[in-house]
C-alpha positions as CSV (number, residue, x, y, z in Angstrom):
1,M,26.1,-179.5,102.2
2,P,26.4,-175.7,102.8
3,L,29.5,-174.1,101.2
4,G,30.8,-173.1,104.6
5,A,30.6,-176.7,105.8
6,V,32.4,-177.8,102.7
7,A,35.3,-175.5,103.4
8,K,35.5,-176.6,107.1
9,A,35.4,-180.2,106.0
10,G,38.6,-179.6,104.1
11,I,37.2,-180.6,100.7
12,E,39.4,-179.5,97.9
13,Q,38.4,-176.0,96.7
14,H,39.8,-174.1,93.7
15,P,40.5,-170.4,94.1
16,P,38.1,-168.2,92.1
17,T,39.5,-167.2,88.7
18,L,36.9,-164.5,87.8
19,W,36.9,-161.0,89.2
20,N,33.2,-161.2,89.9
21,D,33.7,-164.1,92.3
22,R,36.7,-162.5,93.9
23,L,34.9,-159.3,94.5
24,F,31.8,-160.9,96.1
25,G,34.0,-163.3,98.0
26,A,35.9,-160.3,99.6
27,V,32.7,-158.7,100.9
28,P,31.4,-160.3,104.2
29,V,27.7,-160.0,103.4
30,A,25.4,-162.0,101.2
31,P,25.5,-161.2,97.4
32,L,21.8,-160.1,97.6
33,W,22.7,-157.2,99.9
34,V,25.7,-156.2,97.7
35,G,23.4,-156.1,94.7
36,A,20.7,-154.2,96.5
37,A,23.2,-151.6,97.7
38,T,24.6,-151.2,94.2
39,A,21.1,-150.7,92.8
40,I,20.2,-148.1,95.4
41,G,23.4,-146.2,94.8
42,L,23.0,-146.2,91.0
43,L,19.4,-145.2,91.2
44,A,20.4,-142.3,93.5
45,L,23.2,-141.3,91.1
46,F,20.8,-141.4,88.1
47,A,18.2,-139.3,90.0
48,L,21.0,-136.7,90.7
49,L,22.0,-136.8,87.1
50,E,18.4,-136.2,86.0
51,W,18.0,-133.4,88.4
52,L,21.3,-131.7,87.3
53,T,20.3,-132.0,83.6
54,G,16.7,-130.9,84.1
55,G,15.2,-134.3,83.3
56,I,13.1,-134.4,86.4
57,G,11.7,-131.0,85.8
58,E,10.8,-131.9,82.2
59,L,9.1,-135.1,83.4
60,V,7.1,-133.2,86.0
61,A,6.1,-130.5,83.5
62,S,5.0,-133.0,80.9
63,D,2.6,-134.6,83.4
64,K,3.8,-138.1,82.4
65,W,4.4,-141.2,84.4
66,L,8.0,-142.3,84.8
67,W,7.4,-145.4,82.6
68,E,6.1,-143.2,79.8
69,S,9.4,-141.4,79.6
70,R,11.9,-143.3,77.5
71,D,15.0,-141.9,79.1
72,G,13.6,-142.1,82.6
73,R,12.4,-145.7,82.2
74,T,15.5,-146.9,80.5
75,G,17.8,-145.2,83.1
76,V,15.9,-146.9,86.0
77,L,15.9,-150.4,84.3
78,L,19.6,-150.2,83.4
79,A,20.5,-149.2,86.9
80,L,18.6,-152.3,88.2
81,L,20.2,-154.5,85.6
82,V,23.7,-153.3,86.2
83,A,23.4,-154.4,89.8
84,Y,21.4,-157.5,89.0
85,M,23.7,-159.2,86.5
86,P,26.9,-159.5,88.7
87,T,24.7,-160.7,91.6
88,A,23.1,-163.3,89.3
89,R,26.6,-164.4,88.2
90,R,27.7,-164.8,91.8
91,Y,24.6,-166.9,92.8
92,A,25.1,-169.0,89.7
93,T,28.6,-169.8,90.9
94,L,27.5,-170.7,94.4
95,G,24.7,-172.8,93.1
96,A,26.9,-174.8,90.7
97,Q,29.5,-175.4,93.5
98,R,26.8,-176.5,96.0
99,N,25.2,-178.9,93.5
100,F,28.6,-180.3,92.6
101,E,29.5,-181.0,96.3
102,E,26.1,-182.7,96.8
103,L,26.9,-185.0,93.9
104,R,30.5,-185.7,94.9
105,P,29.8,-188.9,96.9
106,L,28.4,-190.5,93.7
107,F,31.4,-190.0,91.5
108,A,33.9,-192.6,90.5
109,W,36.4,-189.9,89.8
110,D,39.5,-188.6,91.5
111,G,38.7,-184.9,90.7
112,R,42.0,-184.2,88.9
113,E,40.6,-183.9,85.4
114,R,40.3,-180.3,84.3
115,G,37.3,-178.9,82.5
116,V,34.8,-181.1,84.3
117,R,34.4,-179.4,87.7
118,P,32.1,-176.3,87.3
119,R,34.0,-173.0,87.3
120,D,37.3,-174.8,87.2
121,F,38.5,-172.4,84.5
122,D,41.9,-172.6,83.0
123,A,43.6,-169.6,81.3
124,R,42.0,-170.5,77.9
125,A,38.5,-170.6,79.5
126,V,39.0,-167.3,81.2
127,R,40.0,-165.7,77.8
128,T,36.9,-167.2,76.2
129,N,34.8,-165.8,79.1
130,R,36.2,-162.3,78.4
131,I,35.5,-162.7,74.6
132,A,31.9,-163.6,75.5
133,G,31.7,-160.4,77.5
134,I,33.0,-158.4,74.5
135,V,30.5,-160.1,72.2
136,G,27.7,-159.3,74.7
137,M,28.7,-155.6,74.5
138,G,27.6,-155.6,70.9
139,I,24.0,-156.0,72.0
140,V,24.1,-152.3,73.0
141,P,24.6,-150.7,69.5
142,L,22.4,-153.5,68.0
143,T,19.6,-152.7,70.3
144,A,20.0,-148.9,69.8
145,L,19.7,-149.5,66.0
146,I,16.6,-151.6,66.4
147,I,15.0,-149.0,68.5
148,D,16.0,-145.8,66.6
149,R,16.4,-147.3,63.1
150,D,18.6,-144.3,62.1
151,P,22.4,-144.7,62.3
152,A,22.9,-141.1,61.4
153,L,21.2,-140.1,64.7
154,Y,24.3,-141.1,66.7
155,F,26.5,-138.7,64.7
156,S,24.2,-135.7,65.1
157,R,25.5,-132.8,67.3
158,G,22.6,-132.8,69.7
159,Y,22.4,-136.5,70.4
160,W,25.4,-136.9,72.7
161,H,25.0,-135.4,76.2
162,L,25.6,-136.5,79.7
163,E,22.4,-138.5,80.0
164,Q,23.0,-140.4,76.8
165,A,26.6,-141.1,77.8
166,W,25.2,-142.6,81.1
167,M,22.7,-144.8,79.2
168,W,25.3,-146.2,76.8
169,G,28.0,-146.6,79.6
170,I,25.9,-148.6,82.0
171,G,24.2,-150.5,79.1
172,I,27.7,-151.7,78.0
173,V,28.4,-152.8,81.6
174,V,25.1,-154.7,81.7
175,C,25.7,-156.5,78.4
176,W,29.3,-157.2,79.2
177,N,28.1,-159.0,82.3
178,L,25.3,-160.7,80.4
179,G,27.7,-162.2,77.8
180,R,29.9,-163.5,80.5
181,F,26.9,-164.8,82.5
182,I,25.6,-166.8,79.6
183,Y,29.0,-168.3,78.9
184,E,29.3,-169.3,82.5
185,I,26.0,-171.0,82.9
186,L,26.4,-172.8,79.6
187,D,29.8,-174.0,80.7
188,D,28.3,-175.2,84.0
189,A,25.6,-177.0,82.1
190,R,28.2,-178.7,79.9
191,C,30.1,-179.8,83.0
192,F,27.1,-181.3,84.7
193,S,26.2,-183.2,81.5
194,I,29.8,-184.6,81.5
195,L,29.6,-185.4,85.3
196,A,26.7,-187.7,84.7
197,G,29.2,-190.1,83.1
198,R,31.4,-190.0,86.2
199,I,28.7,-191.4,88.5
200,R,29.5,-195.0,89.7
201,K,26.1,-196.5,89.5
202,I,22.5,-195.4,89.0
203,N,20.1,-196.7,91.7
204,L,16.7,-197.0,90.0
205,L,15.1,-197.5,93.4
206,D,16.2,-194.1,94.6
207,L,16.7,-191.2,92.2
208,G,16.7,-188.6,94.9
209,P,20.5,-188.2,95.0
210,L,20.4,-187.1,91.4
211,A,18.2,-184.1,92.2
212,P,21.2,-181.6,92.0
213,F,21.2,-182.1,88.2
214,A,17.7,-180.8,88.0
215,R,18.4,-178.0,90.6
216,Q,21.4,-176.9,88.5
217,G,19.2,-176.5,85.4
218,L,16.5,-174.6,87.3
219,G,19.0,-172.4,89.2
220,S,20.6,-171.4,85.9
221,A,17.3,-170.8,84.1
222,L,15.7,-168.6,86.8
223,P,18.1,-165.6,86.4
224,C,17.4,-165.6,82.6
225,L,13.6,-165.5,83.3
226,V,14.0,-162.7,85.8
227,L,16.1,-160.8,83.2
228,I,13.2,-161.2,80.7
229,S,10.8,-159.9,83.3
230,I,12.8,-156.8,84.1
231,Y,13.6,-155.8,80.5
232,S,10.1,-156.6,79.1
233,I,8.7,-153.6,80.9
234,N,10.1,-151.7,77.9
235,A,7.3,-153.4,75.9
236,L,5.1,-150.5,77.1
237,D,7.0,-148.5,74.4
238,R,6.2,-149.7,70.9
239,S,9.6,-148.7,69.6
240,F,11.2,-151.2,72.0
241,I,9.1,-154.2,70.9
242,W,11.8,-155.8,68.6
243,A,14.5,-155.0,71.2
244,V,12.5,-156.8,73.8
245,V,12.0,-159.7,71.4
246,L,15.8,-159.8,70.8
247,T,16.8,-159.7,74.4
248,G,14.0,-161.9,75.6
249,G,14.7,-164.5,72.9
250,L,18.4,-164.6,73.8
251,A,17.6,-165.0,77.5
252,L,14.9,-167.6,76.8
253,A,17.3,-169.6,74.6
254,A,19.9,-169.5,77.3
255,A,17.3,-170.6,79.9
256,T,16.1,-173.5,77.9
257,T,19.6,-174.7,77.1
258,T,20.8,-174.5,80.7
259,L,17.7,-176.2,81.9
260,L,18.0,-179.2,79.7
261,L,21.7,-179.6,79.1
262,P,22.7,-180.5,82.8
263,V,20.1,-183.3,82.8
264,R,20.8,-184.7,79.4
265,G,23.7,-186.8,80.5
266,I,22.0,-188.2,83.6
267,R,18.9,-189.0,81.6
268,R,21.1,-191.1,79.2
269,R,22.5,-192.9,82.3
270,I,19.1,-193.5,83.7
271,R,17.9,-194.9,80.3
272,E,20.9,-197.2,80.1
273,A,20.4,-198.4,83.7
274,K,16.7,-199.1,82.9
275,R,17.6,-201.1,79.8
276,A,20.2,-203.1,81.6
277,E,17.9,-203.9,84.5
278,L,15.0,-204.8,82.2
279,R,17.3,-207.1,80.2
280,R,18.4,-208.9,83.5
281,L,14.7,-209.2,84.6
282,T,13.7,-210.6,81.2
283,E,16.4,-213.3,81.5
284,A,15.4,-214.0,85.1
285,I,11.8,-214.4,84.2
286,Q,12.8,-216.8,81.5
287,G,14.6,-218.9,84.2
288,D,18.1,-217.6,84.4
289,T,18.3,-216.5,88.1
290,A,22.0,-215.8,87.7
291,A,21.1,-212.8,85.5
292,L,20.1,-210.9,88.7
293,R,23.7,-211.0,90.0
294,D,24.2,-207.3,89.2
295,S,20.6,-206.2,89.8
296,A,19.5,-203.8,92.5
297,I,17.5,-206.7,94.0
298,A,20.4,-209.2,93.8
299,G,20.2,-209.8,97.6
300,R,16.6,-211.0,97.3
301,A,16.9,-213.0,94.1
302,G,16.5,-216.3,95.8
303,T,13.2,-215.4,97.5
304,L,11.4,-213.7,94.6
305,S,8.5,-215.4,92.8
306,L,7.6,-215.0,89.1
307,A,4.9,-212.5,90.1
308,D,7.4,-210.5,92.1
309,L,9.8,-210.3,89.1
310,I,7.0,-209.2,86.8
311,A,5.8,-206.6,89.3
312,Y,9.4,-205.3,89.7
313,R,9.8,-205.1,85.9
314,S,6.6,-203.0,85.7
315,F,8.2,-200.7,88.4
316,V,11.4,-200.4,86.4
317,E,9.5,-199.5,83.2
318,S,7.7,-196.7,85.1
319,V,10.9,-195.1,86.5
320,R,11.1,-191.6,85.1
321,E,14.1,-190.9,82.9
322,W,14.2,-187.2,83.6
323,P,15.4,-186.3,87.1
324,F,12.5,-183.9,87.6
325,D,10.2,-184.9,90.4
326,A,6.8,-183.2,91.0
327,P,8.1,-180.4,93.3
328,T,10.8,-179.6,90.7
329,R,8.2,-179.4,87.9
330,L,6.0,-177.2,90.0
331,R,8.9,-174.9,90.8
332,F,9.7,-174.6,87.1
333,A,6.1,-173.7,86.3
334,L,6.3,-171.0,88.9
335,Y,9.5,-169.7,87.4
336,L,7.8,-169.5,84.0
337,A,5.1,-167.5,85.6
338,I,7.6,-164.7,86.4
339,P,7.9,-163.4,82.8
340,V,4.3,-164.2,82.0
341,G,3.2,-162.2,85.0
342,S,5.5,-159.3,83.9
343,W,4.0,-159.3,80.4
344,L,0.4,-159.4,81.7
345,G,1.2,-156.7,84.3
346,G,2.8,-154.5,81.6
347,A,-0.3,-154.9,79.3
348,F,-2.6,-154.1,82.3
349,V,-0.6,-151.0,83.2
350,E,-0.7,-149.9,79.5
351,R,-4.4,-150.4,79.4
352,L,-4.9,-148.6,82.7
353,L,-2.9,-145.6,81.6
354,G,-4.8,-145.5,78.4
355,V,-8.1,-145.3,80.3
356,V,-6.8,-142.7,82.7
357,L,-5.3,-140.4,80.1
358,D,-8.1,-140.7,77.7
């Protein structure tokens, strides 16, 4: 159900508790356009800064490509990321709410329990979210040390200038949003894992209604993979290799966790339902027809032959325990191709530049 239809239907909605959601909710356009406008504005501002400080003239005089210039490349990537991270946070919020609403008819739950509904943050969770942002800001000096490997550099007289202040400033904004984003998608994953226990009954004959659990995992993993793709362009610079490994490893760990955690609970429920159904079928095959009283085929129990029961038992044994169907698995494979394509593209560009310049 679209979020607009949810609101019109009068389904209970909690007001947003995070500034990011309030900000995007106040703008009457899609988050994509807000992010695109922010990126364009920041790129224009960075270009103006480079022109005023002479950076553009130095780049033209050096006869280098933009991606060969550490400051130019980093400035462009950070401008893109500072627009991307809040946008990714907003889409993660909308995706979690949409998946929750699609699952709502399955719940044996009155909805009043706190900490189960995604983004139903209390004051403590909001504080933890802020702490996650502060911790994320620590990535900036850590990354700088990994790249430069000289702490004394940051205390030298010639290091700090307008361009460096810009880099550090927007880098802190990016990592502050990154820390909060990771906390939010991990908390969403935890909520969906818990929500699996609130589902009334698992229908082994139709697992389609459980697809939102898989979509939640994929929707949370995708922004992490896109982040890896954007930042991995820095791998063209050998001094950034370990910084790329650090950032990429963090994003990949978050992607893996948020992919698997939302479906862990529902996988456990499916396994329990399969075991219970197989136990009933075994008893029915052995002659106890009353064992099918709670089975999905209870209405047909009196008309089933022994061969029918054995065939149905084979079907139940073949039911997948993970709520990932073939289209979902294909989609995830395509998602994984995003960073892989970025790495291969970066290697190709580096080789091409080497051939041209040599």
